[in-house]
C-alpha positions in Angstrom: 24.3 110.1 -234.0 25.9 113.5 -234.5 28.3 115.0 -232.0 28.0 118.5 -230.5 30.7 119.7 -233.0 28.6 118.4 -235.9 25.5 120.3 -234.6 27.5 123.4 -234.1 28.8 123.2 -237.7 25.2 122.6 -239.1 23.9 125.5 -236.9 26.5 128.0 -238.1 26.3 127.0 -241.7 22.5 127.4 -241.6 23.1 131.1 -240.7 25.4 131.6 -243.7 28.8 131.0 -242.1 31.0 129.2 -244.7 31.9 125.7 -243.5 35.6 126.5 -244.1 35.4 129.4 -241.6 33.7 127.1 -239.1 36.7 124.8 -239.5 38.9 127.7 -238.6 40.4 128.8 -241.9 39.7 131.7 -244.1 38.1 131.0 -247.4 41.6 131.1 -249.0 44.0 129.6 -246.4 47.7 130.0 -247.0 49.9 127.0 -248.0 51.0 126.3 -244.4 47.4 126.1 -243.2 46.4 123.8 -246.1 49.4 121.5 -245.4 48.1 121.0 -241.8 44.7 119.9 -242.9 43.8 116.3 -242.3 43.5 114.1 -245.4 40.6 114.2 -247.7 38.6 110.9 -248.1 37.1 109.6 -251.3 35.2 106.3 -251.3 34.2 104.9 -254.7 31.7 102.1 -254.2 30.7 100.3 -257.4 27.6 98.1 -257.5 27.9 94.4 -258.4 31.5 94.6 -259.8 33.1 91.2 -259.9 36.6 90.5 -258.6 37.9 89.8 -262.1 36.2 92.7 -263.9 39.1 95.1 -263.9 42.6 94.4 -265.1 44.4 94.9 -261.8 42.6 91.7 -260.7 41.6 89.8 -263.8 42.6 89.3 -267.5 39.8 91.3 -269.0 39.3 91.5 -272.8 38.8 95.2 -272.3 41.1 97.9 -270.9 40.6 99.7 -267.6 43.6 102.2 -267.8 42.6 104.5 -264.9 42.3 101.6 -262.5 45.5 100.0 -263.7 47.3 103.3 -263.1 45.6 103.6 -259.7 46.9 100.2 -258.7 50.4 101.0 -260.0 50.4 104.1 -257.8 48.7 102.5 -254.8 47.9 99.2 -253.1 45.7 96.3 -254.2 43.8 94.3 -251.6 43.3 90.7 -252.7 41.3 89.5 -249.6 38.9 92.5 -249.1 35.4 91.4 -248.2 32.0 92.8 -247.6 29.7 91.5 -244.8 26.9 90.3 -247.1 26.6 89.9 -250.8 23.6 92.2 -251.2 23.0 95.9 -251.5 21.5 97.4 -248.4 23.3 95.1 -245.9 26.7 95.8 -247.6 26.2 99.6 -247.5 25.0 99.6 -243.9 28.3 97.9 -242.9 30.5 100.3 -244.9 29.0 103.4 -243.5 28.6 102.2 -239.8 31.6 99.9 -239.3 29.2 97.2 -238.1 28.0 93.8 -239.3 24.7 94.6 -240.9 22.9 92.3 -238.5 23.9 94.6 -235.6 22.2 97.6 -237.1 19.1 95.8 -238.3 19.6 96.2 -242.0 19.6 93.0 -244.1 19.0 92.0 -247.7 18.0 94.8 -250.1 15.4 97.3 -248.9 12.5 97.5 -251.4 10.5 100.7 -252.2 7.7 99.4 -249.9 10.1 99.2 -246.9 9.2 101.1 -243.8 12.7 100.9 -242.2 16.1 102.5 -242.7 19.3 103.3 -241.0 18.6 104.4 -237.4 19.4 108.0 -236.4 21.4 106.6 -233.5 24.0 105.0 -235.7 27.2 107.0 -236.4 27.9 107.0 -240.1 31.1 107.8 -242.0 29.5 111.1 -243.0 28.8 112.1 -239.4 32.2 111.0 -238.3 33.8 113.3 -240.9 31.4 116.1 -240.2 32.4 116.0 -236.5 36.0 116.7 -237.6 34.9 119.7 -239.8 34.8 117.9 -243.1 32.5 118.9 -246.0 30.6 115.8 -247.0 28.7 114.6 -250.1 26.9 111.4 -251.0 26.6 110.8 -254.7 24.8 107.9 -256.4 22.9 105.0 -254.9 21.9 105.3 -251.2 19.7 102.2 -250.5 19.5 102.6 -246.7 16.0 103.8 -246.5 14.1 106.2 -248.9 11.8 107.9 -246.4 12.8 111.4 -245.4 14.3 110.5 -242.0 16.6 108.0 -243.6 18.1 110.0 -246.5 21.8 110.9 -246.6 21.3 114.5 -245.5 19.9 113.2 -242.3 22.9 110.9 -241.9 25.9 113.2 -242.1 26.0 114.3 -245.7 25.8 118.0 -246.5 24.7 117.1 -250.1 23.1 114.2 -251.9 22.6 113.6 -255.6 21.4 110.3 -256.7 18.9 107.4 -256.4 17.3 106.2 -253.2 17.7 102.5 -254.1 18.7 100.1 -256.9 18.1 101.2 -260.5 16.1 98.1 -261.3 13.4 98.9 -258.8 11.3 100.7 -261.4 8.5 100.0 -263.8 11.0 98.8 -266.5 12.1 95.8 -264.4 12.9 92.7 -266.6 9.9 91.0 -265.0 7.7 93.3 -267.1 9.9 93.3 -270.3 7.1 91.9 -272.5 4.5 94.5 -271.4 3.7 97.7 -273.4 5.7 100.7 -272.1 2.6 102.4 -270.8 1.0 99.3 -269.2 -0.4 100.1 -265.7 0.7 96.7 -264.5 4.3 97.9 -264.8 3.8 99.8 -261.6 2.2 96.9 -259.7 5.5 96.0 -258.1 7.7 99.1 -258.4 6.7 102.8 -258.5 8.5 105.3 -260.6 12.2 105.7 -259.8 13.0 109.2 -258.4 16.3 111.2 -258.6 17.1 113.3 -255.6 19.1 116.5 -255.0 19.5 116.7 -251.2 16.0 116.0 -249.8 14.1 117.1 -252.9 13.0 114.9 -255.8 14.2 116.7 -258.9 13.1 114.0 -261.4 10.1 111.9 -260.2 10.2 109.5 -263.1 13.7 108.4 -264.1 13.6 106.8 -267.6 16.1 104.8 -269.7 17.5 108.0 -271.3 18.1 109.4 -267.8 20.0 106.4 -266.6 22.4 106.7 -269.6 23.6 110.0 -268.1 24.0 108.9 -264.4 27.6 107.9 -264.4 28.6 111.1 -266.2 26.4 113.2 -263.9 27.8 111.5 -260.7 31.3 112.2 -261.9 30.6 115.8 -262.6 29.0 116.3 -259.2 32.0 114.7 -257.5 34.5 116.9 -259.4 32.5 120.1 -258.7 32.3 119.2 -255.0 36.1 118.6 -254.9 36.8 121.9 -256.6 34.4 123.8 -254.3 36.0 122.3 -251.2 39.6 122.1 -252.2 40.7 124.4 -249.4 39.1 122.4 -246.6 39.0 118.7 -245.7 36.2 116.8 -247.5 34.6 113.4 -247.8 33.2 112.2 -251.2 31.1 109.0 -251.0 30.5 108.1 -254.6 28.2 105.0 -254.8 27.8 104.2 -258.5 24.5 103.0 -259.8 26.4 100.8 -262.3 27.3 98.0 -263.0 24.0 96.9 -261.5 21.4 95.9 -264.0 19.8 97.4 -266.0 23.0 98.5 -267.7 23.3 101.9 -269.3 26.4 103.5 -270.8 26.7 107.1 -271.9 26.9 108.1 -275.5 30.7 108.3 -275.4 31.0 104.7 -274.2 28.1 102.7 -275.5 29.5 100.3 -278.1 33.1 101.6 -277.8 34.6 98.6 -276.0 33.6 96.2 -278.8 33.1 93.7 -276.0 29.4 94.2 -275.2 27.4 96.5 -273.0 28.9 95.3 -269.7 32.4 96.1 -270.9 31.1 99.6 -272.0 29.7 100.2 -268.6 32.9 99.1 -266.7 35.0 101.3 -269.0 32.8 104.3 -268.1 33.3 103.6 -264.4 37.0 103.4 -265.1 36.9 106.7 -266.9 34.9 108.2 -264.0 37.6 107.1 -261.5 40.3 108.5 -263.8 38.5 111.9 -263.9 38.4 112.1 -260.2 42.0 111.2 -259.7 43.1 113.6 -262.4 41.2 116.4 -260.7 43.0 115.6 -257.4 46.3 115.8 -259.2 45.4 119.0 -261.0 44.4 120.7 -257.8 47.5 119.5 -255.9 45.4 117.4 -253.6 46.7 113.9 -254.6 49.1 113.7 -251.7 46.5 114.9 -249.3 43.7 112.5 -250.4 43.0 108.9 -249.5 40.9 107.2 -252.3 39.3 103.8 -251.8 37.9 102.0 -254.8 35.8 98.8 -254.2 32.4 97.1 -254.8 29.4 96.3 -252.7 29.4 92.6 -253.6 30.3 90.2 -256.4 28.6 89.8 -259.8 25.0 89.0 -260.4 25.7 85.8 -262.4 22.2 85.1 -263.5 22.4 88.0 -265.9 25.0 86.3 -268.0 26.5 88.7 -270.5 25.2 91.7 -268.4 27.1 90.4 -265.4 30.8 90.2 -264.5 33.1 87.5 -263.3 34.3 86.4 -259.8 37.1 84.1 -261.1 38.8 82.4 -259.4 36.2 82.4 -256.7 33.0 80.3 -256.3 29.5 81.6 -257.1 28.6 85.3 -257.0 26.2 87.9 -255.6 23.6 86.5 -253.2 25.8 83.8 -251.8 28.2 83.5 -248.9 30.9 81.9 -251.1 33.9 84.1 -251.9 32.6 85.1 -255.3 29.7 86.9 -253.5 31.7 88.6 -250.8 35.3 89.2 -252.0 35.6 92.3 -254.1 38.3 94.1 -256.1 39.8 96.8 -253.9 42.4 99.5 -254.6 43.6 102.2 -252.1 45.5 105.2 -253.4 47.3 107.9 -251.5 50.4 109.1 -253.4 53.5 109.6 -251.2 51.9 107.7 -248.3 50.8 104.3 -249.5 53.6 102.3 -251.1 53.3 102.2 -254.9 52.5 99.1 -256.8 52.0 97.1 -253.6 49.7 94.3 -252.6 48.1 93.3 -249.3 46.8 89.7 -249.1 45.5 90.1 -245.5 41.8 89.8 -244.6 40.2 93.3 -244.6 36.6 94.4 -244.8 34.4 97.4 -245.4 33.6 97.5 -241.7 37.2 98.6 -241.2 36.8 101.8 -243.2 35.0 103.8 -240.5 37.4 103.1 -237.6 40.4 103.5 -239.9 39.2 106.9 -241.0 38.5 107.9 -237.4 42.1 107.1 -236.5 43.4 108.9 -239.6 41.5 112.2 -239.0 41.5 112.1 -235.2 37.7 111.8 -234.9 35.9 110.1 -232.0 33.7 107.1 -232.4 30.3 106.9 -230.7 29.5 104.7 -227.7 27.7 102.2 -229.9 29.7 99.0 -230.4 31.2 98.5 -233.8 32.8 95.4 -235.4 35.5 97.0 -237.6 39.1 97.6 -236.7 41.7 100.2 -237.5 43.7 98.8 -240.3 45.9 101.8 -241.0 49.0 99.6 -240.7 47.8 97.5 -243.6 47.5 100.6 -245.7 50.7 102.3 -244.9 53.4 99.8 -244.0 55.7 98.1 -246.5 54.7 94.6 -247.5 55.8 91.5 -245.5 56.5 93.3 -242.3 56.0 91.5 -239.0 53.1 93.8 -238.1 51.2 93.5 -241.3 48.5 91.0 -240.2 44.7 91.3 -240.2 43.2 92.2 -236.8 40.2 89.9 -237.6 40.6 86.6 -235.6 37.2 85.5 -237.0 34.7 87.0 -239.4 31.0 85.8 -239.8 29.1 85.6 -243.1 25.5 86.5 -242.5 22.9 86.3 -245.3 19.1 85.8 -245.9 18.0 88.1 -243.0 19.9 86.5 -240.2 21.4 83.2 -241.3 25.0 82.6 -240.1 26.1 80.7 -243.2 29.8 80.7 -242.7 32.7 81.9 -240.6 36.4 82.4 -241.4 39.7 83.5 -240.1 42.8 84.7 -242.0 43.2 81.3 -243.8 40.2 78.9 -243.2 36.5 79.2 -243.8 33.9 77.0 -242.2 30.6 76.7 -244.1 27.4 75.7 -242.3 24.6 73.8 -244.0 22.3 76.3 -245.7 20.4 76.8 -249.0 21.8 79.1 -251.6 21.0 80.0 -255.2 23.2 78.8 -258.1 23.2 78.4 -261.8 24.7 75.0 -261.3 27.1 75.4 -264.2 24.5 76.6 -266.6 25.1 79.9 -268.5 23.4 83.1 -267.4 20.9 85.1 -269.4 21.4 87.4 -272.3 20.6 91.0 -273.1 19.4 91.9 -269.7 17.1 89.0 -269.1 18.3 86.7 -266.3 18.5 82.9 -266.3 16.6 81.0 -263.5 18.6 80.1 -260.4 18.2 76.7 -258.7 18.3 76.2 -255.0 21.3 74.2 -253.8 22.1 73.0 -250.3 25.6 73.8 -249.0 27.1 71.1 -246.9 29.1 71.5 -243.6 32.6 72.0 -244.9 36.0 73.6 -244.1 38.0 75.3 -246.9 41.6 76.4 -247.0 41.2 79.8 -248.7 44.9 80.4 -249.0 45.5 77.2 -251.0 42.0 76.7 -252.4 40.3 80.1 -253.0 37.7 78.5 -255.1 36.3 76.5 -252.2 36.5 73.2 -254.0 37.9 70.7 -251.4 36.6 70.1 -247.9 39.5 69.7 -245.4 37.6 69.5 -242.1 38.9 66.0 -241.4 42.5 67.2 -241.8 42.0 70.2 -239.5 39.6 69.2 -236.7 41.2 71.8 -234.3 40.4 74.6 -236.8 36.8 73.4 -237.1 36.5 73.4 -233.3 38.0 76.9 -233.0 35.7 78.4 -235.7 32.6 76.7 -234.3 33.4 78.3 -230.9 33.8 81.7 -232.6 30.5 81.1 -234.4 28.8 80.4 -231.1 29.9 83.8 -229.8 28.4 85.5 -232.9 25.2 83.6 -232.5 24.9 84.8 -228.9 25.4 88.4 -230.0 23.9 88.6 -233.5 21.7 85.6 -233.6 21.3 82.9 -236.2 18.0 82.3 -238.1 19.3 78.8 -239.1 19.0 77.9 -235.4 16.1 80.2 -234.6 18.2 82.3 -232.3 18.0 86.0 -231.6 21.1 87.9 -230.6 21.4 90.2 -227.6 23.6 92.7 -229.5 21.3 93.7 -232.2 20.1 97.3 -232.5 16.8 98.1 -234.2 16.7 100.0 -237.5 14.9 103.3 -237.9 11.2 102.8 -238.7 8.3 105.0 -240.0 4.6 104.3 -239.5 
């Protein structure tokens, strides 16, 4: 849903008026004008990165120096969660500020999907465009691959990347034993395309192309920043990695001496460092807010091609903390306190309303679920006002199941089925191990004292159970619950093509 200002910008730019002139500055604004610009926004969204996969959060056997420096110069968030431990749902929440159930996007959209993010939803791109920002989406989109759903129709001036996950192609592990040219390879997945804006520039991405993606994404981000350094900009960099199949560039493959997964993580670390160094070089560091996080936890069935969620339970595809709690660093030199930590509950749905407050942009009339958490970014630690605004937070998964609900300390898990390795090791060399289906029992966990969700304390805190059950009932009324065959009255339909 684009505002009148957004359409005016698009209209004028289409007739050759530079966006920086639309914003009200000459192509080379003076230093006073630049100082008055609102902050730039950079969101780096890694795919399937586990909580313990980078050194600011875990004791990794490989180094991640750029992210370690970023954490030293910024703030780590130890209780930062996504709304669902799966690709499309998580991305919908980040870009709209809504629980994915509200906007009709659940699970991971397949190449056969006929739906995508509705045009009526206000995205982070559209929000920033309405305030005169130049915007780009680089990397994995996964919110609908049909033309009406692509990034340039959702608030991004530019798009370079893939329409969905990099394993949705004829080289999927399911077909690993087939000849490379076997027709059966395309029975499930078509060729994987690479886009520039609304145009397919490579209709058949192959393994050698995937090795170049992280480098290419990084170069596109840096070029965009250089091109728009004299005006406010939004960079949404959604890395294809570290989602399987794993590919590292020539400069990184084999260099970690800790396996391919470590190589790939180190290339993402390098990419982040290149972007931060560019901001420093251009004198933009103190005018730029950078968020680094992940779309969900590690895909544990892939074993040595997956990360770690230690100390949390399970991983991607579950509503336990290993699936939804992700490593997060926010960097804004001179504004965010250095080497600081926030242990409060924060989520990706808080990004859009926080950015809106920061840049003075208006939200749409559509209801959102996120909160402005600017105080959790900017204030010193342990101040009286540094508390999460989330009184409760639902965990939806499996296309509408309310599997758990939590507050700042406790988490109530409802009976549901989930996938688990049951203590067995994952697969090797890109071939996954088989999950087993396990039933989660009704339980209450004290996340502050038991982050691994190992001890049920519902008998010790019956008042907490009652309070969270009441909150869950309100979510069921609004967003539904497939476990109880209930449809919510606050759900908006996704976009759809015939």
